[in-house]
PDB file with SEQRES, HELIX, SHEET and CRYST1 records, atoms N, CA, C and O in Angstrom:
SEQRES   1 A   89  LYS ARG ALA TRP PRO LEU LEU SER LYS GLY VAL HIS PRO          
SEQRES   2 A   89  PRO TRP LEU ARG PRO VAL LYS TYR GLY VAL VAL GLY GLN          
SEQRES   3 A   89  GLY ASP ILE GLY GLY TRP ILE SER VAL GLY GLY LYS ALA          
SEQRES   4 A   89  ILE CYS THR HIS ILE GLU VAL LYS ILE ASP ASP GLU GLN          
SEQRES   5 A   89  SER ASP GLY GLN GLU VAL PHE GLU ARG VAL LEU THR GLY          
SEQRES   6 A   89  HIS GLY GLY ILE TYR VAL VAL ALA HIS SER VAL GLU GLU          
SEQRES   7 A   89  ALA MET GLU GLY ILE ASP ARG SER LEU SER LYS                  
HELIX    1 AA1 TRP A    4  LEU A    7  1                                   4    
HELIX    2 AA2 ASP A   54  GLY A   65  1                                  12    
HELIX    3 AA3 VAL A   76  LEU A   87  1                                  12    
SHEET    1 AA1 3 ILE A  29  VAL A  35  0                                        
SHEET    2 AA1 3 LYS A  38  VAL A  46 -1                                        
SHEET    3 AA1 3 ILE A  69  ALA A  73  1                                        
CRYST1    1.000    1.000    1.000  90.00  90.00  90.00 P 1           1          
ATOM      1  N   LYS A   1      89.797  93.739  68.891  1.00  0.00           N  
ATOM      2  CA  LYS A   1      89.678  93.287  67.529  1.00  0.00           C  
ATOM      3  C   LYS A   1      90.026  94.400  66.543  1.00  0.00           C  
ATOM      4  O   LYS A   1      90.722  94.190  65.549  1.00  0.00           O  
ATOM      5  N   ARG A   2      89.511  95.603  66.860  1.00  0.00           N  
ATOM      6  CA  ARG A   2      89.742  96.748  65.951  1.00  0.00           C  
ATOM      7  C   ARG A   2      91.206  97.135  65.952  1.00  0.00           C  
ATOM      8  O   ARG A   2      91.722  97.575  64.925  1.00  0.00           O  
ATOM      9  N   ALA A   3      91.892  96.983  67.077  1.00  0.00           N  
ATOM     10  CA  ALA A   3      93.256  97.510  67.235  1.00  0.00           C  
ATOM     11  C   ALA A   3      94.304  96.620  66.617  1.00  0.00           C  
ATOM     12  O   ALA A   3      95.326  97.125  66.154  1.00  0.00           O  
ATOM     13  N   TRP A   4      94.096  95.300  66.588  1.00  0.00           N  
ATOM     14  CA  TRP A   4      95.144  94.414  66.133  1.00  0.00           C  
ATOM     15  C   TRP A   4      95.694  94.712  64.735  1.00  0.00           C  
ATOM     16  O   TRP A   4      96.915  94.712  64.579  1.00  0.00           O  
ATOM     17  N   PRO A   5      94.875  94.965  63.710  1.00  0.00           N  
ATOM     18  CA  PRO A   5      95.461  95.286  62.400  1.00  0.00           C  
ATOM     19  C   PRO A   5      96.387  96.528  62.453  1.00  0.00           C  
ATOM     20  O   PRO A   5      97.376  96.579  61.723  1.00  0.00           O  
ATOM     21  N   LEU A   6      96.085  97.501  63.284  1.00  0.00           N  
ATOM     22  CA  LEU A   6      96.894  98.698  63.442  1.00  0.00           C  
ATOM     23  C   LEU A   6      98.196  98.366  64.229  1.00  0.00           C  
ATOM     24  O   LEU A   6      99.303  98.727  63.831  1.00  0.00           O  
ATOM     25  N   LEU A   7      97.998  97.666  65.353  1.00  0.00           N  
ATOM     26  CA  LEU A   7      99.171  97.344  66.168  1.00  0.00           C  
ATOM     27  C   LEU A   7     100.174  96.485  65.441  1.00  0.00           C  
ATOM     28  O   LEU A   7     101.384  96.662  65.582  1.00  0.00           O  
ATOM     29  N   SER A   8      99.663  95.554  64.661  1.00  0.00           N  
ATOM     30  CA  SER A   8     100.582  94.652  63.919  1.00  0.00           C  
ATOM     31  C   SER A   8     101.397  95.378  62.857  1.00  0.00           C  
ATOM     32  O   SER A   8     102.401  94.853  62.375  1.00  0.00           O  
ATOM     33  N   LYS A   9     100.972  96.575  62.493  1.00  0.00           N  
ATOM     34  CA  LYS A   9     101.717  97.436  61.545  1.00  0.00           C  
ATOM     35  C   LYS A   9     102.556  98.500  62.259  1.00  0.00           C  
ATOM     36  O   LYS A   9     103.218  99.317  61.618  1.00  0.00           O  
ATOM     37  N   GLY A  10     102.517  98.478  63.610  1.00  0.00           N  
ATOM     38  CA  GLY A  10     103.321  99.474  64.369  1.00  0.00           C  
ATOM     39  C   GLY A  10     102.603 100.778  64.584  1.00  0.00           C  
ATOM     40  O   GLY A  10     103.215 101.748  65.031  1.00  0.00           O  
ATOM     41  N   VAL A  11     101.299 100.836  64.275  1.00  0.00           N  
ATOM     42  CA  VAL A  11     100.528 102.079  64.429  1.00  0.00           C  
ATOM     43  C   VAL A  11      99.856 102.025  65.784  1.00  0.00           C  
ATOM     44  O   VAL A  11      99.259 101.006  66.134  1.00  0.00           O  
ATOM     45  N   HIS A  12      99.941 103.131  66.580  1.00  0.00           N  
ATOM     46  CA  HIS A  12      99.343 103.150  67.897  1.00  0.00           C  
ATOM     47  C   HIS A  12      98.336 104.281  67.889  1.00  0.00           C  
ATOM     48  O   HIS A  12      98.682 105.444  68.097  1.00  0.00           O  
ATOM     49  N   PRO A  13      97.045 103.915  67.638  1.00  0.00           N  
ATOM     50  CA  PRO A  13      96.020 104.983  67.605  1.00  0.00           C  
ATOM     51  C   PRO A  13      95.831 105.675  68.947  1.00  0.00           C  
ATOM     52  O   PRO A  13      96.014 105.033  69.982  1.00  0.00           O  
ATOM     53  N   PRO A  14      95.482 106.929  68.978  1.00  0.00           N  
ATOM     54  CA  PRO A  14      95.321 107.683  70.206  1.00  0.00           C  
ATOM     55  C   PRO A  14      94.216 107.156  71.093  1.00  0.00           C  
ATOM     56  O   PRO A  14      94.254 107.363  72.306  1.00  0.00           O  
ATOM     57  N   TRP A  15      93.221 106.473  70.517  1.00  0.00           N  
ATOM     58  CA  TRP A  15      92.113 105.907  71.328  1.00  0.00           C  
ATOM     59  C   TRP A  15      92.469 104.644  71.995  1.00  0.00           C  
ATOM     60  O   TRP A  15      91.688 104.167  72.817  1.00  0.00           O  
ATOM     61  N   LEU A  16      93.604 104.051  71.707  1.00  0.00           N  
ATOM     62  CA  LEU A  16      94.053 102.811  72.319  1.00  0.00           C  
ATOM     63  C   LEU A  16      94.980 103.123  73.474  1.00  0.00           C  
ATOM     64  O   LEU A  16      96.060 103.680  73.279  1.00  0.00           O  
ATOM     65  N   ARG A  17      94.558 102.764  74.681  1.00  0.00           N  
ATOM     66  CA  ARG A  17      95.343 103.083  75.877  1.00  0.00           C  
ATOM     67  C   ARG A  17      95.266 101.948  76.864  1.00  0.00           C  
ATOM     68  O   ARG A  17      94.302 101.182  76.851  1.00  0.00           O  
ATOM     69  N   PRO A  18      96.267 101.821  77.729  1.00  0.00           N  
ATOM     70  CA  PRO A  18      96.193 100.759  78.752  1.00  0.00           C  
ATOM     71  C   PRO A  18      95.088 101.046  79.730  1.00  0.00           C  
ATOM     72  O   PRO A  18      94.788 102.204  80.023  1.00  0.00           O  
ATOM     73  N   VAL A  19      94.476  99.984  80.242  1.00  0.00           N  
ATOM     74  CA  VAL A  19      93.454 100.084  81.243  1.00  0.00           C  
ATOM     75  C   VAL A  19      93.901  99.387  82.484  1.00  0.00           C  
ATOM     76  O   VAL A  19      94.281  98.217  82.433  1.00  0.00           O  
ATOM     77  N   LYS A  20      93.868 100.057  83.585  1.00  0.00           N  
ATOM     78  CA  LYS A  20      94.262  99.455  84.868  1.00  0.00           C  
ATOM     79  C   LYS A  20      93.026  98.975  85.593  1.00  0.00           C  
ATOM     80  O   LYS A  20      91.981  99.626  85.580  1.00  0.00           O  
ATOM     81  N   TYR A  21      93.164  97.828  86.222  1.00  0.00           N  
ATOM     82  CA  TYR A  21      92.050  97.271  86.984  1.00  0.00           C  
ATOM     83  C   TYR A  21      92.616  96.474  88.174  1.00  0.00           C  
ATOM     84  O   TYR A  21      93.802  96.147  88.219  1.00  0.00           O  
ATOM     85  N   GLY A  22      91.764  96.187  89.093  1.00  0.00           N  
ATOM     86  CA  GLY A  22      92.179  95.393  90.245  1.00  0.00           C  
ATOM     87  C   GLY A  22      92.557  96.268  91.445  1.00  0.00           C  
ATOM     88  O   GLY A  22      92.264  97.463  91.477  1.00  0.00           O  
ATOM     89  N   VAL A  23      93.199  95.658  92.410  1.00  0.00           N  
ATOM     90  CA  VAL A  23      93.567  96.330  93.663  1.00  0.00           C  
ATOM     91  C   VAL A  23      95.097  96.386  93.700  1.00  0.00           C  
ATOM     92  O   VAL A  23      95.770  95.416  93.350  1.00  0.00           O  
ATOM     93  N   VAL A  24      95.638  97.529  94.128  1.00  0.00           N  
ATOM     94  CA  VAL A  24      97.083  97.650  94.236  1.00  0.00           C  
ATOM     95  C   VAL A  24      97.655  96.540  95.147  1.00  0.00           C  
ATOM     96  O   VAL A  24      97.219  96.386  96.288  1.00  0.00           O  
ATOM     97  N   GLY A  25      98.596  95.800  94.652  1.00  0.00           N  
ATOM     98  CA  GLY A  25      99.251  94.755  95.452  1.00  0.00           C  
ATOM     99  C   GLY A  25      98.673  93.383  95.321  1.00  0.00           C  
ATOM    100  O   GLY A  25      99.256  92.426  95.831  1.00  0.00           O  
ATOM    101  N   GLN A  26      97.521  93.236  94.641  1.00  0.00           N  
ATOM    102  CA  GLN A  26      96.948  91.879  94.551  1.00  0.00           C  
ATOM    103  C   GLN A  26      97.893  91.010  93.745  1.00  0.00           C  
ATOM    104  O   GLN A  26      98.710  91.499  92.964  1.00  0.00           O  
ATOM    105  N   GLY A  27      97.760  89.701  93.954  1.00  0.00           N  
ATOM    106  CA  GLY A  27      98.587  88.734  93.254  1.00  0.00           C  
ATOM    107  C   GLY A  27      98.292  88.658  91.749  1.00  0.00           C  
ATOM    108  O   GLY A  27      97.238  89.084  91.279  1.00  0.00           O  
ATOM    109  N   ASP A  28      99.231  88.119  91.037  1.00  0.00           N  
ATOM    110  CA  ASP A  28      99.068  87.935  89.602  1.00  0.00           C  
ATOM    111  C   ASP A  28      97.956  86.946  89.302  1.00  0.00           C  
ATOM    112  O   ASP A  28      97.233  87.084  88.315  1.00  0.00           O  
ATOM    113  N   ILE A  29      97.828  85.955  90.157  1.00  0.00           N  
ATOM    114  CA  ILE A  29      96.749  84.962  90.025  1.00  0.00           C  
ATOM    115  C   ILE A  29      95.910  85.023  91.286  1.00  0.00           C  
ATOM    116  O   ILE A  29      96.429  84.915  92.397  1.00  0.00           O  
ATOM    117  N   GLY A  30      94.635  85.195  91.109  1.00  0.00           N  
ATOM    118  CA  GLY A  30      93.732  85.327  92.243  1.00  0.00           C  
ATOM    119  C   GLY A  30      92.469  84.500  92.102  1.00  0.00           C  
ATOM    120  O   GLY A  30      91.949  84.338  90.998  1.00  0.00           O  
ATOM    121  N   GLY A  31      91.986  83.990  93.182  1.00  0.00           N  
ATOM    122  CA  GLY A  31      90.748  83.221  93.167  1.00  0.00           C  
ATOM    123  C   GLY A  31      90.434  82.754  94.582  1.00  0.00           C  
ATOM    124  O   GLY A  31      90.715  83.448  95.559  1.00  0.00           O  
ATOM    125  N   TRP A  32      89.847  81.566  94.674  1.00  0.00           N  
ATOM    126  CA  TRP A  32      89.540  81.046  95.980  1.00  0.00           C  
ATOM    127  C   TRP A  32      89.642  79.511  95.958  1.00  0.00           C  
ATOM    128  O   TRP A  32      89.507  78.859  94.922  1.00  0.00           O  
ATOM    129  N   ILE A  33      89.886  78.979  97.159  1.00  0.00           N  
ATOM    130  CA  ILE A  33      90.021  77.519  97.374  1.00  0.00           C  
ATOM    131  C   ILE A  33      88.900  77.160  98.340  1.00  0.00           C  
ATOM    132  O   ILE A  33      88.719  77.830  99.356  1.00  0.00           O  
ATOM    133  N   SER A  34      88.158  76.124  98.037  1.00  0.00           N  
ATOM    134  CA  SER A  34      87.108  75.647  98.921  1.00  0.00           C  
ATOM    135  C   SER A  34      87.724  74.750 100.003  1.00  0.00           C  
ATOM    136  O   SER A  34      88.383  73.751  99.714  1.00  0.00           O  
ATOM    137  N   VAL A  35      87.484  75.145 101.258  1.00  0.00           N  
ATOM    138  CA  VAL A  35      87.993  74.355 102.395  1.00  0.00           C  
ATOM    139  C   VAL A  35      86.814  74.176 103.378  1.00  0.00           C  
ATOM    140  O   VAL A  35      86.314  75.136 103.964  1.00  0.00           O  
ATOM    141  N   GLY A  36      86.411  72.955 103.523  1.00  0.00           N  
ATOM    142  CA  GLY A  36      85.318  72.699 104.464  1.00  0.00           C  
ATOM    143  C   GLY A  36      84.057  73.431 104.055  1.00  0.00           C  
ATOM    144  O   GLY A  36      83.290  73.824 104.934  1.00  0.00           O  
ATOM    145  N   GLY A  37      83.807  73.628 102.825  1.00  0.00           N  
ATOM    146  CA  GLY A  37      82.588  74.301 102.388  1.00  0.00           C  
ATOM    147  C   GLY A  37      82.682  75.838 102.425  1.00  0.00           C  
ATOM    148  O   GLY A  37      81.693  76.531 102.187  1.00  0.00           O  
ATOM    149  N   LYS A  38      83.852  76.347 102.717  1.00  0.00           N  
ATOM    150  CA  LYS A  38      84.066  77.777 102.768  1.00  0.00           C  
ATOM    151  C   LYS A  38      85.077  78.194 101.769  1.00  0.00           C  
ATOM    152  O   LYS A  38      86.042  77.471 101.523  1.00  0.00           O  
ATOM    153  N   ALA A  39      84.886  79.358 101.171  1.00  0.00           N  
ATOM    154  CA  ALA A  39      85.807  79.852 100.125  1.00  0.00           C  
ATOM    155  C   ALA A  39      86.928  80.672 100.843  1.00  0.00           C  
ATOM    156  O   ALA A  39      86.663  81.614 101.590  1.00  0.00           O  
ATOM    157  N   ILE A  40      88.152  80.264 100.576  1.00  0.00           N  
ATOM    158  CA  ILE A  40      89.331  80.978 101.109  1.00  0.00           C  
ATOM    159  C   ILE A  40      89.956  81.785  99.963  1.00  0.00           C  
ATOM    160  O   ILE A  40      90.437  81.211  98.986  1.00  0.00           O  
ATOM    161  N   CYS A  41      89.945  83.072 100.082  1.00  0.00           N  
ATOM    162  CA  CYS A  41      90.551  83.962  99.093  1.00  0.00           C  
ATOM    163  C   CYS A  41      92.032  83.643  98.960  1.00  0.00           C  
ATOM    164  O   CYS A  41      92.759  83.624  99.953  1.00  0.00           O  
ATOM    165  N   THR A  42      92.486  83.388  97.714  1.00  0.00           N  
ATOM    166  CA  THR A  42      93.886  82.989  97.500  1.00  0.00           C  
ATOM    167  C   THR A  42      94.481  83.831  96.383  1.00  0.00           C  
ATOM    168  O   THR A  42      93.858  84.039  95.342  1.00  0.00           O  
ATOM    169  N   HIS A  43      95.681  84.305  96.615  1.00  0.00           N  
ATOM    170  CA  HIS A  43      96.447  85.062  95.609  1.00  0.00           C  
ATOM    171  C   HIS A  43      97.840  84.483  95.519  1.00  0.00           C  
ATOM    172  O   HIS A  43      98.458  84.167  96.536  1.00  0.00           O  
ATOM    173  N   ILE A  44      98.333  84.345  94.300  1.00  0.00           N  
ATOM    174  CA  ILE A  44      99.697  83.958  94.053  1.00  0.00           C  
ATOM    175  C   ILE A  44     100.399  85.108  93.316  1.00  0.00           C  
ATOM    176  O   ILE A  44      99.932  85.559  92.270  1.00  0.00           O  
ATOM    177  N   GLU A  45     101.493  85.564  93.859  1.00  0.00           N  
ATOM    178  CA  GLU A  45     102.313  86.566  93.240  1.00  0.00           C  
ATOM    179  C   GLU A  45     103.488  85.838  92.529  1.00  0.00           C  
ATOM    180  O   GLU A  45     104.321  85.208  93.181  1.00  0.00           O  
ATOM    181  N   VAL A  46     103.534  85.936  91.243  1.00  0.00           N  
ATOM    182  CA  VAL A  46     104.555  85.257  90.465  1.00  0.00           C  
ATOM    183  C   VAL A  46     105.782  86.153  90.317  1.00  0.00           C  
ATOM    184  O   VAL A  46     105.686  87.291  89.860  1.00  0.00           O  
ATOM    185  N   LYS A  47     106.943  85.615  90.714  1.00  0.00           N  
ATOM    186  CA  LYS A  47     108.150  86.379  90.671  1.00  0.00           C  
ATOM    187  C   LYS A  47     109.191  85.608  89.885  1.00  0.00           C  
ATOM    188  O   LYS A  47     109.220  84.378  89.903  1.00  0.00           O  
ATOM    189  N   ILE A  48     110.062  86.366  89.181  1.00  0.00           N  
ATOM    190  CA  ILE A  48     111.195  85.779  88.497  1.00  0.00           C  
ATOM    191  C   ILE A  48     112.462  86.157  89.236  1.00  0.00           C  
ATOM    192  O   ILE A  48     113.142  85.303  89.806  1.00  0.00           O  
ATOM    193  N   ASP A  49     112.770  87.423  89.224  1.00  0.00           N  
ATOM    194  CA  ASP A  49     113.986  87.896  89.952  1.00  0.00           C  
ATOM    195  C   ASP A  49     113.681  89.030  90.931  1.00  0.00           C  
ATOM    196  O   ASP A  49     114.441  89.248  91.875  1.00  0.00           O  
ATOM    197  N   ASP A  50     112.560  89.766  90.716  1.00  0.00           N  
ATOM    198  CA  ASP A  50     112.360  90.950  91.495  1.00  0.00           C  
ATOM    199  C   ASP A  50     111.743  90.598  92.831  1.00  0.00           C  
ATOM    200  O   ASP A  50     111.382  89.455  93.109  1.00  0.00           O  
ATOM    201  N   GLU A  51     111.639  91.645  93.651  1.00  0.00           N  
ATOM    202  CA  GLU A  51     111.068  91.529  95.024  1.00  0.00           C  
ATOM    203  C   GLU A  51     109.652  92.104  95.048  1.00  0.00           C  
ATOM    204  O   GLU A  51     109.239  92.819  94.134  1.00  0.00           O  
ATOM    205  N   GLN A  52     108.917  91.774  96.118  1.00  0.00           N  
ATOM    206  CA  GLN A  52     107.576  92.344  96.291  1.00  0.00           C  
ATOM    207  C   GLN A  52     107.672  93.845  96.445  1.00  0.00           C  
ATOM    208  O   GLN A  52     108.607  94.373  97.047  1.00  0.00           O  
ATOM    209  N   SER A  53     106.665  94.530  95.874  1.00  0.00           N  
ATOM    210  CA  SER A  53     106.543  95.962  96.059  1.00  0.00           C  
ATOM    211  C   SER A  53     105.948  96.224  97.458  1.00  0.00           C  
ATOM    212  O   SER A  53     105.464  95.311  98.128  1.00  0.00           O  
ATOM    213  N   ASP A  54     106.001  97.491  97.870  1.00  0.00           N  
ATOM    214  CA  ASP A  54     105.375  97.847  99.168  1.00  0.00           C  
ATOM    215  C   ASP A  54     103.884  97.515  99.144  1.00  0.00           C  
ATOM    216  O   ASP A  54     103.344  96.992 100.119  1.00  0.00           O  
ATOM    217  N   GLY A  55     103.212  97.825  98.009  1.00  0.00           N  
ATOM    218  CA  GLY A  55     101.817  97.541  97.901  1.00  0.00           C  
ATOM    219  C   GLY A  55     101.484  96.083  97.993  1.00  0.00           C  
ATOM    220  O   GLY A  55     100.456  95.712  98.558  1.00  0.00           O  
ATOM    221  N   GLN A  56     102.347  95.238  97.440  1.00  0.00           N  
ATOM    222  CA  GLN A  56     102.155  93.772  97.522  1.00  0.00           C  
ATOM    223  C   GLN A  56     102.305  93.288  98.943  1.00  0.00           C  
ATOM    224  O   GLN A  56     101.566  92.413  99.394  1.00  0.00           O  
ATOM    225  N   GLU A  57     103.255  93.850  99.640  1.00  0.00           N  
ATOM    226  CA  GLU A  57     103.469  93.455 101.050  1.00  0.00           C  
ATOM    227  C   GLU A  57     102.292  93.852 101.927  1.00  0.00           C  
ATOM    228  O   GLU A  57     101.887  93.096 102.810  1.00  0.00           O  
ATOM    229  N   VAL A  58     101.745  95.033 101.687  1.00  0.00           N  
ATOM    230  CA  VAL A  58     100.547  95.475 102.448  1.00  0.00           C  
ATOM    231  C   VAL A  58      99.356  94.539 102.103  1.00  0.00           C  
ATOM    232  O   VAL A  58      98.661  94.073 103.006  1.00  0.00           O  
ATOM    233  N   PHE A  59      99.123  94.266 100.796  1.00  0.00           N  
ATOM    234  CA  PHE A  59      98.047  93.403 100.411  1.00  0.00           C  
ATOM    235  C   PHE A  59      98.200  92.033 101.098  1.00  0.00           C  
ATOM    236  O   PHE A  59      97.238  91.496 101.648  1.00  0.00           O  
ATOM    237  N   GLU A  60      99.412  91.481 101.059  1.00  0.00           N  
ATOM    238  CA  GLU A  60      99.642  90.185 101.730  1.00  0.00           C  
ATOM    239  C   GLU A  60      99.298  90.198 103.159  1.00  0.00           C  
ATOM    240  O   GLU A  60      98.627  89.284 103.639  1.00  0.00           O  
ATOM    241  N   ARG A  61      99.748  91.247 103.910  1.00  0.00           N  
ATOM    242  CA  ARG A  61      99.425  91.327 105.339  1.00  0.00           C  
ATOM    243  C   ARG A  61      97.937  91.406 105.628  1.00  0.00           C  
ATOM    244  O   ARG A  61      97.429  90.755 106.541  1.00  0.00           O  
ATOM    245  N   VAL A  62      97.240  92.223 104.825  1.00  0.00           N  
ATOM    246  CA  VAL A  62      95.787  92.414 105.022  1.00  0.00           C  
ATOM    247  C   VAL A  62      95.057  91.112 104.706  1.00  0.00           C  
ATOM    248  O   VAL A  62      94.179  90.692 105.460  1.00  0.00           O  
ATOM    249  N   LEU A  63      95.416  90.473 103.594  1.00  0.00           N  
ATOM    250  CA  LEU A  63      94.744  89.257 103.172  1.00  0.00           C  
ATOM    251  C   LEU A  63      94.979  88.119 104.159  1.00  0.00           C  
ATOM    252  O   LEU A  63      94.029  87.468 104.594  1.00  0.00           O  
ATOM    253  N   THR A  64      96.237  87.877 104.514  1.00  0.00           N  
ATOM    254  CA  THR A  64      96.518  86.805 105.437  1.00  0.00           C  
ATOM    255  C   THR A  64      96.019  87.099 106.859  1.00  0.00           C  
ATOM    256  O   THR A  64      95.706  86.180 107.616  1.00  0.00           O  
ATOM    257  N   GLY A  65      95.952  88.347 107.199  1.00  0.00           N  
ATOM    258  CA  GLY A  65      95.408  88.765 108.515  1.00  0.00           C  
ATOM    259  C   GLY A  65      93.923  88.485 108.647  1.00  0.00           C  
ATOM    260  O   GLY A  65      93.391  88.412 109.755  1.00  0.00           O  
ATOM    261  N   HIS A  66      93.253  88.327 107.503  1.00  0.00           N  
ATOM    262  CA  HIS A  66      91.834  88.024 107.484  1.00  0.00           C  
ATOM    263  C   HIS A  66      91.540  86.602 107.036  1.00  0.00           C  
ATOM    264  O   HIS A  66      90.432  86.287 106.603  1.00  0.00           O  
ATOM    265  N   GLY A  67      92.566  85.737 107.150  1.00  0.00           N  
ATOM    266  CA  GLY A  67      92.380  84.314 106.868  1.00  0.00           C  
ATOM    267  C   GLY A  67      92.578  83.921 105.407  1.00  0.00           C  
ATOM    268  O   GLY A  67      92.291  82.779 105.048  1.00  0.00           O  
ATOM    269  N   GLY A  68      93.047  84.804 104.572  1.00  0.00           N  
ATOM    270  CA  GLY A  68      93.251  84.478 103.143  1.00  0.00           C  
ATOM    271  C   GLY A  68      94.634  83.872 102.993  1.00  0.00           C  
ATOM    272  O   GLY A  68      95.398  83.768 103.953  1.00  0.00           O  
ATOM    273  N   ILE A  69      94.938  83.476 101.767  1.00  0.00           N  
ATOM    274  CA  ILE A  69      96.251  82.867 101.411  1.00  0.00           C  
ATOM    275  C   ILE A  69      96.914  83.772 100.384  1.00  0.00           C  
ATOM    276  O   ILE A  69      96.299  84.162  99.392  1.00  0.00           O  
ATOM    277  N   TYR A  70      98.169  84.098 100.635  1.00  0.00           N  
ATOM    278  CA  TYR A  70      99.001  84.845  99.673  1.00  0.00           C  
ATOM    279  C   TYR A  70     100.344  84.160  99.582  1.00  0.00           C  
ATOM    280  O   TYR A  70     101.030  83.969 100.586  1.00  0.00           O  
ATOM    281  N   VAL A  71     100.706  83.796  98.384  1.00  0.00           N  
ATOM    282  CA  VAL A  71     101.930  83.058  98.162  1.00  0.00           C  
ATOM    283  C   VAL A  71     102.777  83.798  97.145  1.00  0.00           C  
ATOM    284  O   VAL A  71     102.270  84.202  96.099  1.00  0.00           O  
ATOM    285  N   VAL A  72     104.046  83.983  97.428  1.00  0.00           N  
ATOM    286  CA  VAL A  72     105.012  84.493  96.455  1.00  0.00           C  
ATOM    287  C   VAL A  72     105.777  83.313  95.952  1.00  0.00           C  
ATOM    288  O   VAL A  72     106.391  82.576  96.724  1.00  0.00           O  
ATOM    289  N   ALA A  73     105.742  83.125  94.628  1.00  0.00           N  
ATOM    290  CA  ALA A  73     106.287  81.874  94.052  1.00  0.00           C  
ATOM    291  C   ALA A  73     107.106  82.166  92.828  1.00  0.00           C  
ATOM    292  O   ALA A  73     106.823  83.097  92.074  1.00  0.00           O  
ATOM    293  N   HIS A  74     108.141  81.349  92.635  1.00  0.00           N  
ATOM    294  CA  HIS A  74     109.002  81.452  91.467  1.00  0.00           C  
ATOM    295  C   HIS A  74     108.763  80.256  90.552  1.00  0.00           C  
ATOM    296  O   HIS A  74     109.391  80.170  89.496  1.00  0.00           O  
ATOM    297  N   SER A  75     107.888  79.341  90.916  1.00  0.00           N  
ATOM    298  CA  SER A  75     107.544  78.139  90.096  1.00  0.00           C  
ATOM    299  C   SER A  75     106.209  77.623  90.539  1.00  0.00           C  
ATOM    300  O   SER A  75     105.696  77.988  91.597  1.00  0.00           O  
ATOM    301  N   VAL A  76     105.648  76.762  89.708  1.00  0.00           N  
ATOM    302  CA  VAL A  76     104.375  76.109  89.999  1.00  0.00           C  
ATOM    303  C   VAL A  76     104.523  75.291  91.300  1.00  0.00           C  
ATOM    304  O   VAL A  76     103.646  75.296  92.164  1.00  0.00           O  
ATOM    305  N   GLU A  77     105.655  74.597  91.403  1.00  0.00           N  
ATOM    306  CA  GLU A  77     105.894  73.760  92.608  1.00  0.00           C  
ATOM    307  C   GLU A  77     105.942  74.610  93.885  1.00  0.00           C  
ATOM    308  O   GLU A  77     105.405  74.225  94.924  1.00  0.00           O  
ATOM    309  N   GLU A  78     106.589  75.763  93.784  1.00  0.00           N  
ATOM    310  CA  GLU A  78     106.691  76.628  94.942  1.00  0.00           C  
ATOM    311  C   GLU A  78     105.315  77.198  95.287  1.00  0.00           C  
ATOM    312  O   GLU A  78     105.025  77.368  96.472  1.00  0.00           O  
ATOM    313  N   ALA A  79     104.467  77.498  94.330  1.00  0.00           N  
ATOM    314  CA  ALA A  79     103.135  77.996  94.572  1.00  0.00           C  
ATOM    315  C   ALA A  79     102.321  76.935  95.315  1.00  0.00           C  
ATOM    316  O   ALA A  79     101.663  77.214  96.317  1.00  0.00           O  
ATOM    317  N   MET A  80     102.389  75.709  94.791  1.00  0.00           N  
ATOM    318  CA  MET A  80     101.618  74.581  95.413  1.00  0.00           C  
ATOM    319  C   MET A  80     102.112  74.332  96.865  1.00  0.00           C  
ATOM    320  O   MET A  80     101.299  74.136  97.768  1.00  0.00           O  
ATOM    321  N   GLU A  81     103.399  74.340  97.072  1.00  0.00           N  
ATOM    322  CA  GLU A  81     103.972  74.150  98.409  1.00  0.00           C  
ATOM    323  C   GLU A  81     103.493  75.253  99.366  1.00  0.00           C  
ATOM    324  O   GLU A  81     103.182  74.983 100.526  1.00  0.00           O  
ATOM    325  N   GLY A  82     103.439  76.481  98.873  1.00  0.00           N  
ATOM    326  CA  GLY A  82     102.981  77.607  99.697  1.00  0.00           C  
ATOM    327  C   GLY A  82     101.531  77.490 100.053  1.00  0.00           C  
ATOM    328  O   GLY A  82     101.136  77.775 101.183  1.00  0.00           O  
ATOM    329  N   ILE A  83     100.722  77.067  99.087  1.00  0.00           N  
ATOM    330  CA  ILE A  83      99.302  76.868  99.407  1.00  0.00           C  
ATOM    331  C   ILE A  83      99.125  75.738 100.408  1.00  0.00           C  
ATOM    332  O   ILE A  83      98.369  75.880 101.370  1.00  0.00           O  
ATOM    333  N   ASP A  84      99.817  74.606 100.196  1.00  0.00           N  
ATOM    334  CA  ASP A  84      99.716  73.478 101.159  1.00  0.00           C  
ATOM    335  C   ASP A  84     100.178  73.915 102.533  1.00  0.00           C  
ATOM    336  O   ASP A  84      99.556  73.552 103.531  1.00  0.00           O  
ATOM    337  N   ARG A  85     101.279  74.705 102.615  1.00  0.00           N  
ATOM    338  CA  ARG A  85     101.760  75.168 103.893  1.00  0.00           C  
ATOM    339  C   ARG A  85     100.720  76.064 104.585  1.00  0.00           C  
ATOM    340  O   ARG A  85     100.517  75.972 105.795  1.00  0.00           O  
ATOM    341  N   SER A  86     100.071  76.924 103.806  1.00  0.00           N  
ATOM    342  CA  SER A  86      99.078  77.819 104.405  1.00  0.00           C  
ATOM    343  C   SER A  86      97.882  77.058 104.867  1.00  0.00           C  
ATOM    344  O   SER A  86      97.305  77.417 105.894  1.00  0.00           O  
ATOM    345  N   LEU A  87      97.467  76.020 104.171  1.00  0.00           N  
ATOM    346  CA  LEU A  87      96.312  75.243 104.541  1.00  0.00           C  
ATOM    347  C   LEU A  87      96.556  74.369 105.744  1.00  0.00           C  
ATOM    348  O   LEU A  87      95.613  74.002 106.446  1.00  0.00           O  
ATOM    349  N   SER A  88      97.827  74.020 106.002  1.00  0.00           N  
ATOM    350  CA  SER A  88      98.148  73.153 107.140  1.00  0.00           C  
ATOM    351  C   SER A  88      98.289  73.897 108.457  1.00  0.00           C  
ATOM    352  O   SER A  88      98.447  73.270 109.504  1.00  0.00           O  
ATOM    353  N   LYS A  89      98.234  75.258 108.422  1.00  0.00           N  
ATOM    354  CA  LYS A  89      98.341  76.035 109.626  1.00  0.00           C  
ATOM    355  C   LYS A  89      97.150  75.952 110.469  1.00  0.00           C  
ATOM    356  O   LYS A  89      97.103  76.569 111.533  1.00  0.00           O  
TER     357      LYS A  89                                                      
END                                                                             
């Protein structure tokens, strides 16, 4: 709230800085899906033209190796298809 009046005028105060959070490689959208009364950790990595980073590939391997779902999608339809495909395994 304090920063918006400054940013809208092109002023970047020194106390305003980006904050990083999360885990390297996690999907852009993360949560869980309830399946049979159990929560399945689910991440969707949204892509337009670029490829997965090394960190994203590692996160995908670890998550899916432990029963989670990780989908790389270029559209909502592709995300839903990937989730459905993962759940049918």
